[in-house]
Each structure stands twice: as structure tokens, then as C-alpha cells.
N, C-alpha and C positions, 0 to 999 in steps of 0.2 A: 527434481523439485516440482513433482505436478500440483501443491498447494499453494496456496498464496495468502492470504489474509494481507488486504489491507483496509484503512478505516481513517474517521477525521473527524473531528469534534463538530458536533450538529452548528456551533457561533463561526464555524470555518468554512461550511460546505464550497467557499470558493477556490478552498486551497490554506496550509498545505497539505496535504494528503501523507500519510504514512504509511509507507508500499513493502517494508518486511523488517527482519529485525537481523541484526552480526553475524547471523551462517546463513544471506542469503544470498544465491546464486550474482554475483559480482559480474558476469557478461549482463545476464536482462537486471538488475539495477543500471548498469550503464547504458543500455536501451532506453529507459524509461529514464536515463537522467539525473540519478536521483544519487543525492549526497547522505553521504552516515554523520549522525549526528547523537551526543551522547544528552543527554539532559542532566543538568546539575542536581544532584542526589541520583542518582542512575547507576549502578555498575553495569550496565551493557548498552548497548549500542543500537539506535532504528536508524533505517533509509529514509527520506523525504522528498518528496517534490513539492514545489508549487504550485504545479498545477491543481485545478479540483478533481473530485474524483471519478466526475462524466469522463475530464479527459482521459486520468488514468485509465477507466475502462473500457474505455475504444481503443488504447494502447494494447491490450494484453489482449481483446478481442483477436483482434490482428494476428496479436502471437500465438493464439490458437489458445486462450481463457474463452473459459464460462464462467459464469455466475452461479456455484452449486446453491449458494443461500446469504442473504439478507439482514441484518439485525438492528436494533438499535439498543445497545449497554447504558444507562444513566445517557451523560453528553453524546456520547461513542457513536457516531455510525459506524455499519462495519459489514463488510463483503468478504463471500470465503469462495474462491475462484480455484477450477484446476482444469488441468490442462492433461491429454488423452496422449 
């Protein structure tokens, strides 16, 4: 899985950070220390870590991921990463 999206709410810049969906690589999620959660009302799960986005980006860089783009969507910050 070469592409990865991570995101956080602007008011939560210190964490938690969403690092994957229910179809994400379980091994990568384990390395990041992510836990799978389902929010009330959603019919899907997401992986979260309590770390700030900067810490998650540092971990992913050490695993060979590079930021392709970053944007703000409403009150959410989103990073797209790619691994060769």
C-alpha cells in the first residue's frame, strides 16, 4: 500500500491523529501504535494514534514515506504520503 492519508482536526493539532481506514495495513498500523475505532453513527472504522501529526510524519518518514501534498478541508488538516 504505497499511499497513506493522515488527518487531524485543527483544534486537535496535538493529537489524536487519524492514520488509516479499516482496510489499512495492520502491520503498519501496529508499528505506528494505532488502534481501530468506530465513531457512533459511522458504519466504518478508522485507526488513530494519540501522537501529534508531526510525530506521526516523523515515524512515517523513517519508514520511507514522503509527503506528496497537504491541505485543509474545513476544520481538518490532511496529509497524503507515498512510499516508493
